[in-house]
Structure formats: C-alpha cells, structure tokens
C-alpha positions in Angstrom: -79.7 -1.7 -86.1 -77.1 -1.6 -89.2 -76.8 -4.3 -91.1 -73.0 -4.8 -90.4 -73.7 -4.6 -86.8 -76.4 -7.3 -87.3 -74.0 -9.9 -89.5 -71.2 -9.2 -86.8 -73.7 -10.3 -83.9 -74.8 -13.1 -86.4 -71.6 -14.6 -86.6 -70.2 -14.2 -82.9 -69.9 -18.0 -82.8 -69.2 -18.7 -86.8 -66.6 -16.7 -87.9 -66.5 -17.6 -91.1 -69.4 -16.2 -92.8 -70.7 -19.4 -94.8 -72.3 -22.7 -94.0 -68.9 -24.0 -93.9 -67.4 -26.6 -91.1 -64.3 -26.0 -89.8 -62.6 -28.7 -92.0 -64.1 -28.1 -95.0 -62.3 -24.4 -94.5 -59.2 -25.7 -93.6 -59.5 -28.2 -96.9 -60.4 -25.5 -99.3 -57.1 -23.2 -98.3 -55.3 -26.5 -98.2 -56.1 -26.9 -102.2 -55.8 -23.1 -102.5 -52.6 -22.8 -101.3 -50.0 -25.3 -102.1 -46.3 -24.9 -100.2 -44.9 -22.3 -103.2 -47.5 -19.8 -102.6 -46.6 -16.6 -100.9 -49.6 -13.9 -101.4 -53.5 -14.4 -100.7 -56.1 -11.6 -100.8 -59.5 -11.6 -99.7 -62.2 -9.4 -101.1 -64.9 -8.9 -98.9 -62.8 -10.3 -96.0 -64.7 -9.0 -93.4 -63.4 -9.5 -89.9 -60.6 -11.7 -91.5 -61.1 -15.1 -90.7 -60.1 -16.9 -93.4 -57.2 -14.7 -93.7 -56.4 -15.4 -90.0 -56.5 -19.3 -90.4 -54.6 -18.8 -93.6 -51.7 -17.5 -91.9 -51.8 -19.0 -89.0 -50.4 -22.3 -90.5 -48.8 -21.2 -93.4 -45.6 -19.1 -91.9 -44.3 -17.8 -95.5 -47.7 -16.5 -96.3 -48.7 -13.1 -96.9 -52.0 -11.6 -96.8 -54.1 -8.7 -97.9 -57.9 -8.2 -96.9 -60.5 -5.4 -98.2 -64.0 -4.7 -96.8 -66.1 -1.5 -96.7 -67.3 -2.9 -92.9 -64.4 -0.3 -91.3 -65.6 -2.0 -87.5 -64.6 -5.1 -89.1 -61.6 -4.8 -90.6 -60.7 -2.9 -86.6 -61.5 -6.8 -85.1 -59.2 -8.2 -87.9 -56.8 -6.1 -87.1 -56.8 -6.9 -83.3 -57.1 -10.7 -83.8 -54.4 -10.4 -86.1 -52.1 -8.7 -83.2 -53.2 -11.1 -80.6 -52.2 -13.9 -82.8 -49.0 -12.6 -83.7 -49.7 -11.9 -87.3 -50.1 -8.0 -88.1 -46.6 -7.7 -90.2 -47.8 -10.5 -92.7 -51.5 -9.1 -93.2 -52.8 -5.8 -94.8 -56.1 -4.7 -94.4 -57.8 -1.8 -97.1 -60.8 0.0 -96.2 -62.3 0.2 -99.5 -64.9 -1.3 -102.3 -63.5 -3.9 -103.4 -64.6 -3.2 -106.8 -62.0 -0.4 -106.5 -58.9 -2.5 -105.2 -55.7 -2.4 -107.3 -52.7 -4.2 -106.3 -49.1 -3.6 -107.7 -48.2 -7.1 -107.4 -50.4 -10.0 -108.3 -51.3 -12.8 -105.9 -51.0 -16.5 -106.0 -54.8 -17.1 -104.4 -57.9 -14.7 -104.5 -60.9 -15.2 -102.6 -64.6 -14.3 -102.7 -66.6 -16.5 -100.6 -70.4 -15.4 -100.1 -69.3 -11.7 -101.3 -69.8 -11.8 -105.5 -73.2 -9.6 -105.1 -70.5 -6.7 -104.3 -69.5 -7.4 -107.5 -73.2 -8.1 -109.2 -72.9 -11.4 -109.7 -70.3 -14.8 -110.2 -69.5 -13.7 -113.4 -68.2 -10.0 -112.6 -66.6 -11.5 -109.9 -64.5 -13.5 -111.6 -63.9 -10.9 -114.5 -62.9 -8.6 -111.4 -60.3 -11.5 -110.1 -58.5 -12.3 -113.2 -56.4 -9.4 -113.4 -55.4 -10.2 -109.6 -53.8 -13.2 -110.2 -50.6 -14.4 -110.9 -50.0 -16.9 -113.6 -51.1 -20.3 -111.9 -53.1 -19.0 -109.5 -56.5 -19.9 -108.0 -59.7 -18.0 -107.4 -61.7 -19.3 -104.7 -65.5 -18.4 -104.8 -68.6 -19.3 -102.8 -71.5 -18.8 -104.3 -75.3 -19.4 -103.7 -77.3 -22.4 -106.1 -80.5 -23.9 -106.3 -80.8 -27.4 -105.2 -84.4 -27.9 -106.6 -86.7 -25.5 -108.3 -87.1 -22.1 -106.0 -90.1 -21.2 -104.9 -91.4 -17.9 -105.0 -90.5 -17.1 -101.3 -87.0 -18.1 -102.4 -86.7 -16.3 -105.4 -88.0 -13.0 -103.3 -84.8 -13.4 -100.7 -82.7 -14.3 -103.1 -83.4 -13.0 -106.4 -83.4 -14.5 -109.7 -79.7 -14.0 -110.2 -79.1 -18.3 -109.1 -79.1 -21.5 -111.0 -78.4 -24.7 -110.4 -74.8 -26.3 -109.5 -74.9 -27.9 -112.7 -75.4 -24.3 -114.2 -73.1 -22.6 -112.0 -70.2 -24.4 -112.8 -71.3 -24.2 -116.7 -70.7 -20.6 -116.5 -67.9 -20.3 -114.3 -65.9 -23.0 -117.3 -67.8 -21.0 -120.3 -65.9 -17.7 -118.4 -62.9 -19.1 -119.3 -61.9 -21.0 -115.6 -61.7 -24.7 -114.8 -62.6 -26.4 -111.3 -59.7 -28.0 -109.9 -62.1 -28.6 -106.3 -65.0 -27.6 -105.5 -67.1 -28.5 -101.9 -70.7 -28.4 -102.2 -71.8 -27.2 -98.4 -74.0 -30.6 -96.9 -77.3 -30.1 -95.3 -75.5 -30.1 -91.9 -73.6 -27.5 -92.8 -76.3 -25.1 -94.1 -78.9 -26.2 -91.0 -75.6 -25.5 -88.4 -75.1 -22.1 -90.0 -78.6 -20.7 -90.0 -79.1 -21.9 -86.5 -75.8 -20.2 -85.3 -76.3 -17.1 -87.5 -80.2 -16.6 -86.1 -79.2 -18.2 -82.7 -76.5 -15.9 -82.0 -78.5 -12.5 -82.9 -81.1 -13.8 -80.5 -78.9 -14.7 -77.9 -77.2 -11.3 -78.0 -81.0 -9.6 -77.9 -81.8 -11.7 -74.9 -78.6 -11.1 -72.8 -78.9 -7.3 -73.8 -82.5 -6.0 -73.2 -82.1 -3.1 -72.2 -79.7 -2.0 -75.5 -81.9 -0.1 -78.2 -81.1 -3.0 -80.8 -82.6 -5.5 -78.5 -86.2 -5.5 -80.4 -84.7 -5.1 -83.5 -82.1 -8.3 -83.7 -84.9 -10.5 -81.7 -87.2 -9.6 -84.6 -84.6 -9.8 -87.6 -83.1 -13.5 -85.7 -87.1 -14.6 -86.1 -87.7 -13.5 -89.6 -84.5 -14.9 -90.9 -85.9 -17.9 -89.2 -88.9 -18.1 -90.5 -87.9 -17.7 -94.1 -85.0 -20.1 -93.6 -87.2 -23.2 -92.5 -90.6 -22.4 -94.1 -88.8 -21.4 -97.3 -85.5 -21.5 -98.5 -84.2 -25.0 -96.4 -83.6 -27.6 -98.8 -84.0 -24.9 -102.1 -80.9 -22.8 -101.7 -77.1 -24.6 -101.7 -74.0 -23.2 -101.4 -70.6 -24.2 -103.6 -67.2 -23.6 -103.1 -65.2 -23.7 -106.0 -61.3 -23.1 -106.6 -60.7 -22.2 -109.8 -58.0 -21.6 -112.5 -57.8 -20.0 -115.7 -58.6 -22.5 -118.5 -55.3 -23.0 -120.9 -56.2 -21.0 -124.1 
C-alpha cells in the first residue's frame, strides 16, 4: 500500500497530521494570525486541515497550500467546496521546495513536514523569502525528550536534538520564538492511538481489499515501535517564529 494512502487512512479521525489537540491548533493559529493577517501559506498542506480551519474563522484571510499528494489536494478542494471557501484558497500540486510566490505571506506554516526540505534549518531558509516584513513562520518539529535509544534513532534518524537544542538552532538561524507549544503526553498518545487505530479499523472493515493485510501489518509495526520504542523519548514542538532584529 502506498505511503500517501496509508497516511490518509491513518489520519481519518485526526485530520491535523501532528500530535496536537484542537484547542492547541486554534491557539497556535490565533498567535500566528493577528486580525490584520491577509495571506497564509502551508508548505506540505496535505488535505488542507490547517488552512481550512484558519479560513473558516477569519473572513478576510486568503490561503495557499502546496503538496505533492494530488489525492490529498483533491480532498482539500472538496472540503473547501463544502465549506464555501473555494474562492479564498489556492492549492498547488508541486514540490514545496520549488514553490515561489509573487506576493509575500503574513504567515507560513510547515508543521511536521520539515523533512521535505532536509531539516528544520533548511525549512526556515526556504520560508524566509516567502514572508512579509513582520510575518511569522509556524514550524512543527520533533525533538528528543530524553537520550534516544537505538530503535528511536533508527526510526527518526540522528537529525533531532533536545528541546533546548532545537530552540537554540532556531535562534542561531536568526529567528526569535514569540510563542510555542510542546505537545503533551496526552496529545502524543492520542495521535499514535488514532493513527494506528484508524489504519487497523479500516483494514478490519475492508477484509477483501488487497491492501487490508498490509494496513494491519503497518499498524501493528507502528504501534510496537511507539509503545516499545519511542514513547516518552520522541517529543513534538510547534514554534511561532519571527525574524530576529538585525
């Protein structure tokens, strides 16, 4: 089963593809989008969950999403139609690294998709020319809550550091955190249970589907990696950043 399809099924009940409760998402959007904000960009938007939530409560906002998952963008467009938001959203099927804009954005999101750019520092370098003066970047990134074990390193690679190191790297790149949210244990557990459970539930409900056995296997492997490996080791932080004063 293709990775995009697995992810889509796994996020059926958790459309924000990150370990965040709804109230955390709204709080982050509130801090990132003051009343004067007019333009929002999401690099790696998936099915557009962040964009649609922002547009639904901010009538003056216009939004742009970029992703390589064509089916995800179709679903984002369909959701925008149901909500009456199609005239205020633009969706681009392309590599986020190649996206260019004629006008800058008041806020640029990249939450859980920094791997597409090669890491957090590279993501912020790509975001910088897309931001209007005084604009904010909202980035979501993993970090180590404690010293990673070999299994955690095998799963996530050696590009992460602890929370202090993550923030230090951001400030060294010329950014200042103006807000942030470290996902709680409850948010992390809810996300993992939802991810693995939604995938397993789909497989059990579609036993004749050619992908059913594969989905069950992936769900079980992911659940074991989480419970026996990186639970309590891997953390997730979402930072609201502005360019530091020169």
